[in-house]
C-alpha atoms as an extended CHARMM CRD file, in Angstrom:
* protein
*
       179  EXT
         1         1  UNK       CA            -58.6270000000        1.6370000000      -93.7090000000  PROA      1               0.0000000000
         2         2  UNK       CA            -56.5570000000       -1.4930000000      -93.3910000000  PROA      2               0.0000000000
         3         3  UNK       CA            -56.5890000000       -2.7280000000      -89.6610000000  PROA      3               0.0000000000
         4         4  UNK       CA            -52.2100000000       -1.9690000000      -89.6560000000  PROA      4               0.0000000000
         5         5  UNK       CA            -52.8960000000        1.9230000000      -90.4520000000  PROA      5               0.0000000000
         6         6  UNK       CA            -55.8040000000        1.9570000000      -87.6360000000  PROA      6               0.0000000000
         7         7  UNK       CA            -53.3840000000        0.1790000000      -85.2510000000  PROA      7               0.0000000000
         8         8  UNK       CA            -50.3590000000        2.4490000000      -86.3770000000  PROA      8               0.0000000000
         9         9  UNK       CA            -49.2330000000        2.5910000000      -82.5600000000  PROA      9               0.0000000000
        10        10  UNK       CA            -48.9330000000       -1.2810000000      -82.5530000000  PROA      10              0.0000000000
        11        11  UNK       CA            -45.5240000000       -2.2360000000      -81.7720000000  PROA      11              0.0000000000
        12        12  UNK       CA            -44.3650000000       -4.4020000000      -84.8350000000  PROA      12              0.0000000000
        13        13  UNK       CA            -44.1900000000       -7.7520000000      -83.4190000000  PROA      13              0.0000000000
        14        14  UNK       CA            -47.9660000000       -7.7000000000      -83.1740000000  PROA      14              0.0000000000
        15        15  UNK       CA            -48.8600000000      -11.2320000000      -83.9860000000  PROA      15              0.0000000000
        16        16  UNK       CA            -51.2670000000      -12.5110000000      -86.8070000000  PROA      16              0.0000000000
        17        17  UNK       CA            -52.4610000000      -15.8230000000      -87.4920000000  PROA      17              0.0000000000
        18        18  UNK       CA            -53.7080000000      -15.9950000000      -91.4640000000  PROA      18              0.0000000000
        19        19  UNK       CA            -53.4790000000      -12.5650000000      -93.6890000000  PROA      19              0.0000000000
        20        20  UNK       CA            -54.7530000000      -11.8600000000      -97.6970000000  PROA      20              0.0000000000
        21        21  UNK       CA            -52.5890000000      -10.2470000000      -99.8720000000  PROA      21              0.0000000000
        22        22  UNK       CA            -52.7970000000       -6.5300000000      -99.4720000000  PROA      22              0.0000000000
        23        23  UNK       CA            -52.3740000000       -7.2000000000      -95.6470000000  PROA      23              0.0000000000
        24        24  UNK       CA            -48.8890000000       -8.7420000000      -96.4880000000  PROA      24              0.0000000000
        25        25  UNK       CA            -47.8050000000       -5.6150000000      -98.5810000000  PROA      25              0.0000000000
        26        26  UNK       CA            -48.8990000000       -3.7160000000      -95.7380000000  PROA      26              0.0000000000
        27        27  UNK       CA            -46.5330000000       -5.7330000000      -93.1870000000  PROA      27              0.0000000000
        28        28  UNK       CA            -43.5400000000       -5.5060000000      -96.4890000000  PROA      28              0.0000000000
        29        29  UNK       CA            -44.2950000000       -1.1470000000      -96.6200000000  PROA      29              0.0000000000
        30        30  UNK       CA            -44.4310000000       -1.0570000000      -92.7740000000  PROA      30              0.0000000000
        31        31  UNK       CA            -41.5730000000       -3.2110000000      -92.3190000000  PROA      31              0.0000000000
        32        32  UNK       CA            -43.7480000000       -5.3780000000      -89.5840000000  PROA      32              0.0000000000
        33        33  UNK       CA            -42.6010000000       -9.2590000000      -88.8090000000  PROA      33              0.0000000000
        34        34  UNK       CA            -44.3660000000      -12.2760000000      -88.3190000000  PROA      34              0.0000000000
        35        35  UNK       CA            -44.0830000000      -14.0940000000      -84.7510000000  PROA      35              0.0000000000
        36        36  UNK       CA            -45.9810000000      -17.7290000000      -85.8480000000  PROA      36              0.0000000000
        37        37  UNK       CA            -47.1450000000      -19.9880000000      -83.1970000000  PROA      37              0.0000000000
        38        38  UNK       CA            -47.7180000000      -22.8480000000      -84.2970000000  PROA      38              0.0000000000
        39        39  UNK       CA            -48.9640000000      -24.9870000000      -81.4310000000  PROA      39              0.0000000000
        40        40  UNK       CA            -51.5490000000      -22.0250000000      -80.8670000000  PROA      40              0.0000000000
        41        41  UNK       CA            -52.7050000000      -22.1110000000      -84.1910000000  PROA      41              0.0000000000
        42        42  UNK       CA            -52.8500000000      -25.7650000000      -84.5500000000  PROA      42              0.0000000000
        43        43  UNK       CA            -54.9010000000      -25.6020000000      -81.1150000000  PROA      43              0.0000000000
        44        44  UNK       CA            -57.1080000000      -22.9510000000      -81.8810000000  PROA      44              0.0000000000
        45        45  UNK       CA            -57.7820000000      -24.2250000000      -85.5720000000  PROA      45              0.0000000000
        46        46  UNK       CA            -57.1110000000      -20.8840000000      -87.2520000000  PROA      46              0.0000000000
        47        47  UNK       CA            -55.1570000000      -22.0870000000      -89.9760000000  PROA      47              0.0000000000
        48        48  UNK       CA            -51.5490000000      -23.7390000000      -91.7260000000  PROA      48              0.0000000000
        49        49  UNK       CA            -49.4110000000      -20.9410000000      -91.3760000000  PROA      49              0.0000000000
        50        50  UNK       CA            -47.8140000000      -20.6620000000      -95.2730000000  PROA      50              0.0000000000
        51        51  UNK       CA            -44.1220000000      -19.9690000000      -94.4380000000  PROA      51              0.0000000000
        52        52  UNK       CA            -42.9460000000      -19.5140000000      -97.7990000000  PROA      52              0.0000000000
        53        53  UNK       CA            -45.4610000000      -17.0520000000      -98.6800000000  PROA      53              0.0000000000
        54        54  UNK       CA            -45.2310000000      -14.8290000000      -95.6120000000  PROA      54              0.0000000000
        55        55  UNK       CA            -41.2310000000      -14.8750000000      -96.0430000000  PROA      55              0.0000000000
        56        56  UNK       CA            -41.2970000000      -13.7780000000      -99.2850000000  PROA      56              0.0000000000
        57        57  UNK       CA            -43.2600000000      -10.4880000000      -97.7740000000  PROA      57              0.0000000000
        58        58  UNK       CA            -41.4780000000      -10.2530000000      -93.9980000000  PROA      58              0.0000000000
        59        59  UNK       CA            -39.5110000000      -11.4790000000      -91.8240000000  PROA      59              0.0000000000
        60        60  UNK       CA            -40.5750000000      -14.6590000000      -89.8460000000  PROA      60              0.0000000000
        61        61  UNK       CA            -40.2000000000      -15.9470000000      -86.1010000000  PROA      61              0.0000000000
        62        62  UNK       CA            -41.3550000000      -18.6300000000      -84.6030000000  PROA      62              0.0000000000
        63        63  UNK       CA            -42.5170000000      -18.0590000000      -81.1610000000  PROA      63              0.0000000000
        64        64  UNK       CA            -44.6760000000      -19.2630000000      -78.5520000000  PROA      64              0.0000000000
        65        65  UNK       CA            -48.3070000000      -18.1110000000      -77.3940000000  PROA      65              0.0000000000
        66        66  UNK       CA            -48.7800000000      -18.3560000000      -73.7990000000  PROA      66              0.0000000000
        67        67  UNK       CA            -52.6530000000      -17.8250000000      -74.4090000000  PROA      67              0.0000000000
        68        68  UNK       CA            -53.2910000000      -20.4800000000      -76.5000000000  PROA      68              0.0000000000
        69        69  UNK       CA            -50.4020000000      -22.1350000000      -77.0340000000  PROA      69              0.0000000000
        70        70  UNK       CA            -49.8400000000      -25.4880000000      -75.7580000000  PROA      70              0.0000000000
        71        71  UNK       CA            -46.2480000000      -25.5190000000      -74.6360000000  PROA      71              0.0000000000
        72        72  UNK       CA            -43.3360000000      -23.0920000000      -74.1690000000  PROA      72              0.0000000000
        73        73  UNK       CA            -40.8830000000      -25.1180000000      -75.1530000000  PROA      73              0.0000000000
        74        74  UNK       CA            -39.1010000000      -23.4050000000      -78.2230000000  PROA      74              0.0000000000
        75        75  UNK       CA            -37.9430000000      -26.6820000000      -79.7350000000  PROA      75              0.0000000000
        76        76  UNK       CA            -41.6780000000      -28.3590000000      -79.1370000000  PROA      76              0.0000000000
        77        77  UNK       CA            -42.9010000000      -25.2470000000      -80.8030000000  PROA      77              0.0000000000
        78        78  UNK       CA            -40.0230000000      -25.7240000000      -83.5750000000  PROA      78              0.0000000000
        79        79  UNK       CA            -41.3590000000      -28.9780000000      -84.1760000000  PROA      79              0.0000000000
        80        80  UNK       CA            -45.2490000000      -28.1970000000      -84.6110000000  PROA      80              0.0000000000
        81        81  UNK       CA            -43.8150000000      -25.5250000000      -87.2680000000  PROA      81              0.0000000000
        82        82  UNK       CA            -41.6150000000      -27.9050000000      -89.1950000000  PROA      82              0.0000000000
        83        83  UNK       CA            -45.1690000000      -30.1140000000      -88.9230000000  PROA      83              0.0000000000
        84        84  UNK       CA            -47.0940000000      -27.4720000000      -90.2460000000  PROA      84              0.0000000000
        85        85  UNK       CA            -44.8800000000      -26.5670000000      -93.1210000000  PROA      85              0.0000000000
        86        86  UNK       CA            -44.5740000000      -30.3070000000      -93.9240000000  PROA      86              0.0000000000
        87        87  UNK       CA            -48.0830000000      -30.5670000000      -93.8690000000  PROA      87              0.0000000000
        88        88  UNK       CA            -48.4770000000      -28.1070000000      -96.7780000000  PROA      88              0.0000000000
        89        89  UNK       CA            -45.2430000000      -29.7680000000      -98.9090000000  PROA      89              0.0000000000
        90        90  UNK       CA            -43.2560000000      -26.4900000000      -97.5800000000  PROA      90              0.0000000000
        91        91  UNK       CA            -39.6990000000      -27.1930000000      -96.3760000000  PROA      91              0.0000000000
        92        92  UNK       CA            -38.2520000000      -25.6250000000      -92.8640000000  PROA      92              0.0000000000
        93        93  UNK       CA            -34.9130000000      -26.8170000000      -92.8150000000  PROA      93              0.0000000000
        94        94  UNK       CA            -33.6290000000      -26.9250000000      -88.9560000000  PROA      94              0.0000000000
        95        95  UNK       CA            -30.7650000000      -24.0850000000      -89.4920000000  PROA      95              0.0000000000
        96        96  UNK       CA            -33.8290000000      -21.5440000000      -90.9460000000  PROA      96              0.0000000000
        97        97  UNK       CA            -36.1340000000      -22.9190000000      -88.2040000000  PROA      97              0.0000000000
        98        98  UNK       CA            -33.4720000000      -22.1200000000      -85.4010000000  PROA      98              0.0000000000
        99        99  UNK       CA            -32.4920000000      -19.1110000000      -86.6680000000  PROA      99              0.0000000000
       100       100  UNK       CA            -36.2530000000      -18.5930000000      -86.2920000000  PROA      100             0.0000000000
       101       101  UNK       CA            -36.4560000000      -18.7900000000      -82.6210000000  PROA      101             0.0000000000
       102       102  UNK       CA            -32.9410000000      -17.1950000000      -81.8320000000  PROA      102             0.0000000000
       103       103  UNK       CA            -32.2240000000      -14.1050000000      -84.0800000000  PROA      103             0.0000000000
       104       104  UNK       CA            -35.2980000000      -14.4210000000      -85.9770000000  PROA      104             0.0000000000
       105       105  UNK       CA            -37.3500000000      -13.6800000000      -82.7170000000  PROA      105             0.0000000000
       106       106  UNK       CA            -34.7340000000      -10.7820000000      -81.5090000000  PROA      106             0.0000000000
       107       107  UNK       CA            -35.2880000000       -8.5780000000      -85.2400000000  PROA      107             0.0000000000
       108       108  UNK       CA            -38.9570000000       -9.5420000000      -84.3320000000  PROA      108             0.0000000000
       109       109  UNK       CA            -38.9510000000       -7.5890000000      -81.2170000000  PROA      109             0.0000000000
       110       110  UNK       CA            -36.7250000000       -5.3940000000      -82.1420000000  PROA      110             0.0000000000
       111       111  UNK       CA            -33.6790000000       -6.2830000000      -80.0460000000  PROA      111             0.0000000000
       112       112  UNK       CA            -31.1160000000       -7.8240000000      -82.5650000000  PROA      112             0.0000000000
       113       113  UNK       CA            -28.7930000000       -4.8870000000      -81.5270000000  PROA      113             0.0000000000
       114       114  UNK       CA            -28.5160000000       -6.8830000000      -78.1250000000  PROA      114             0.0000000000
       115       115  UNK       CA            -29.7220000000      -10.5450000000      -78.1570000000  PROA      115             0.0000000000
       116       116  UNK       CA            -30.2290000000      -13.2220000000      -80.8080000000  PROA      116             0.0000000000
       117       117  UNK       CA            -26.8350000000      -14.6310000000      -81.7580000000  PROA      117             0.0000000000
       118       118  UNK       CA            -23.0680000000      -14.7230000000      -79.8870000000  PROA      118             0.0000000000
       119       119  UNK       CA            -21.7180000000      -11.6680000000      -81.7610000000  PROA      119             0.0000000000
       120       120  UNK       CA            -19.1530000000       -9.2390000000      -79.6720000000  PROA      120             0.0000000000
       121       121  UNK       CA            -20.9960000000       -6.3860000000      -77.1710000000  PROA      121             0.0000000000
       122       122  UNK       CA            -23.9550000000       -8.5030000000      -77.4370000000  PROA      122             0.0000000000
       123       123  UNK       CA            -25.9000000000       -9.7490000000      -74.0110000000  PROA      123             0.0000000000
       124       124  UNK       CA            -25.0910000000      -13.4970000000      -73.2580000000  PROA      124             0.0000000000
       125       125  UNK       CA            -28.2730000000      -15.1550000000      -72.7800000000  PROA      125             0.0000000000
       126       126  UNK       CA            -28.5750000000      -18.5670000000      -73.8400000000  PROA      126             0.0000000000
       127       127  UNK       CA            -28.9050000000      -22.3420000000      -72.8740000000  PROA      127             0.0000000000
       128       128  UNK       CA            -25.9830000000      -24.8000000000      -73.1630000000  PROA      128             0.0000000000
       129       129  UNK       CA            -27.5590000000      -28.1330000000      -75.2290000000  PROA      129             0.0000000000
       130       130  UNK       CA            -27.3010000000      -31.9960000000      -74.2230000000  PROA      130             0.0000000000
       131       131  UNK       CA            -27.4450000000      -33.4870000000      -77.5650000000  PROA      131             0.0000000000
       132       132  UNK       CA            -27.4560000000      -37.1620000000      -75.5030000000  PROA      132             0.0000000000
       133       133  UNK       CA            -29.7620000000      -36.1940000000      -72.6800000000  PROA      133             0.0000000000
       134       134  UNK       CA            -32.0260000000      -39.3410000000      -73.4050000000  PROA      134             0.0000000000
       135       135  UNK       CA            -31.0470000000      -42.3260000000      -74.0470000000  PROA      135             0.0000000000
       136       136  UNK       CA            -33.5150000000      -41.8380000000      -77.6440000000  PROA      136             0.0000000000
       137       137  UNK       CA            -31.9070000000      -38.5320000000      -78.4530000000  PROA      137             0.0000000000
       138       138  UNK       CA            -27.9970000000      -40.9420000000      -77.9850000000  PROA      138             0.0000000000
       139       139  UNK       CA            -29.2530000000      -42.8600000000      -80.0030000000  PROA      139             0.0000000000
       140       140  UNK       CA            -30.2440000000      -41.4070000000      -82.5390000000  PROA      140             0.0000000000
       141       141  UNK       CA            -27.9090000000      -38.9680000000      -82.9090000000  PROA      141             0.0000000000
       142       142  UNK       CA            -25.2990000000      -41.6530000000      -83.2300000000  PROA      142             0.0000000000
       143       143  UNK       CA            -27.0030000000      -42.2970000000      -87.0400000000  PROA      143             0.0000000000
       144       144  UNK       CA            -26.2740000000      -38.6240000000      -88.0050000000  PROA      144             0.0000000000
       145       145  UNK       CA            -23.7910000000      -37.9330000000      -90.6440000000  PROA      145             0.0000000000
       146       146  UNK       CA            -24.2540000000      -33.8830000000      -90.7710000000  PROA      146             0.0000000000
       147       147  UNK       CA            -25.0860000000      -30.6980000000      -88.2240000000  PROA      147             0.0000000000
       148       148  UNK       CA            -28.5360000000      -30.6000000000      -90.0390000000  PROA      148             0.0000000000
       149       149  UNK       CA            -29.3650000000      -34.1010000000      -89.3860000000  PROA      149             0.0000000000
       150       150  UNK       CA            -28.0240000000      -33.2890000000      -85.4360000000  PROA      150             0.0000000000
       151       151  UNK       CA            -30.3230000000      -30.4530000000      -85.2920000000  PROA      151             0.0000000000
       152       152  UNK       CA            -33.1980000000      -31.7300000000      -86.6690000000  PROA      152             0.0000000000
       153       153  UNK       CA            -33.0420000000      -34.8270000000      -84.7470000000  PROA      153             0.0000000000
       154       154  UNK       CA            -33.0660000000      -32.2500000000      -81.5440000000  PROA      154             0.0000000000
       155       155  UNK       CA            -36.1680000000      -30.3090000000      -82.9520000000  PROA      155             0.0000000000
       156       156  UNK       CA            -37.7020000000      -33.4320000000      -83.2860000000  PROA      156             0.0000000000
       157       157  UNK       CA            -36.8790000000      -35.1430000000      -79.8610000000  PROA      157             0.0000000000
       158       158  UNK       CA            -35.4070000000      -32.1910000000      -77.8430000000  PROA      158             0.0000000000
       159       159  UNK       CA            -37.6970000000      -31.4660000000      -74.6460000000  PROA      159             0.0000000000
       160       160  UNK       CA            -36.8640000000      -29.7240000000      -71.1540000000  PROA      160             0.0000000000
       161       161  UNK       CA            -34.1290000000      -32.3900000000      -71.0790000000  PROA      161             0.0000000000
       162       162  UNK       CA            -31.8450000000      -31.3420000000      -73.0010000000  PROA      162             0.0000000000
       163       163  UNK       CA            -31.1670000000      -28.0370000000      -70.9230000000  PROA      163             0.0000000000
       164       164  UNK       CA            -27.8340000000      -28.7170000000      -69.3890000000  PROA      164             0.0000000000
       165       165  UNK       CA            -27.8300000000      -24.8300000000      -68.3170000000  PROA      165             0.0000000000
       166       166  UNK       CA            -29.3640000000      -21.5240000000      -68.4810000000  PROA      166             0.0000000000
       167       167  UNK       CA            -26.7250000000      -18.5730000000      -69.0110000000  PROA      167             0.0000000000
       168       168  UNK       CA            -28.8070000000      -15.5460000000      -68.4040000000  PROA      168             0.0000000000
       169       169  UNK       CA            -26.4450000000      -11.4400000000      -68.9410000000  PROA      169             0.0000000000
       170       170  UNK       CA            -23.3730000000      -13.5620000000      -68.8470000000  PROA      170             0.0000000000
       171       171  UNK       CA            -24.3190000000      -15.3960000000      -65.5610000000  PROA      171             0.0000000000
       172       172  UNK       CA            -25.5470000000      -19.3280000000      -64.9410000000  PROA      172             0.0000000000
       173       173  UNK       CA            -28.9850000000      -18.8510000000      -63.4450000000  PROA      173             0.0000000000
       174       174  UNK       CA            -29.4040000000      -22.7150000000      -64.3390000000  PROA      174             0.0000000000
       175       175  UNK       CA            -27.5830000000      -26.2380000000      -63.8970000000  PROA      175             0.0000000000
       176       176  UNK       CA            -29.1330000000      -29.2760000000      -64.5070000000  PROA      176             0.0000000000
       177       177  UNK       CA            -27.9010000000      -31.2990000000      -61.3630000000  PROA      177             0.0000000000
       178       178  UNK       CA            -25.7780000000      -34.4520000000      -61.8550000000  PROA      178             0.0000000000
       179       179  UNK       CA            -27.8050000000      -37.6890000000      -61.7210000000  PROA      179             0.0000000000
């Protein structure tokens, strides 16, 4: 019996590190998605996550891990996910990565009917990002020509300083004070 069968009661967002082909096939059969935490995998030395292979079997989100992850920042986590894929000659576009930390995470948690994008009737939980929050970010953004380039720069250079405002359930819960 595979571990997936034994733990049938475990929700479909259970996190794992590395898998063998029969386990990938079981994920596909059960509709289970993977939440990848690159900072945790790197900190623990538990292997490099094979994003293309996993996506060929099931959905993937990119998430943080308070148990072994080294950051709760989704931008930092996404930056590390990009680097993990580069080490394996795999691609992770800025658009794909942002999808995986937003709607991808909502889907993994089975909450995509409530959160994850700006569709009508969904809860309004989001952050407002200042794409020029630091001198370096502003200087680098001035060199971009496409939205993909802008998003890539944000992922690589963004940190907590880019968060201008946080909206939860449609109400502002945090606003950066003017300096």
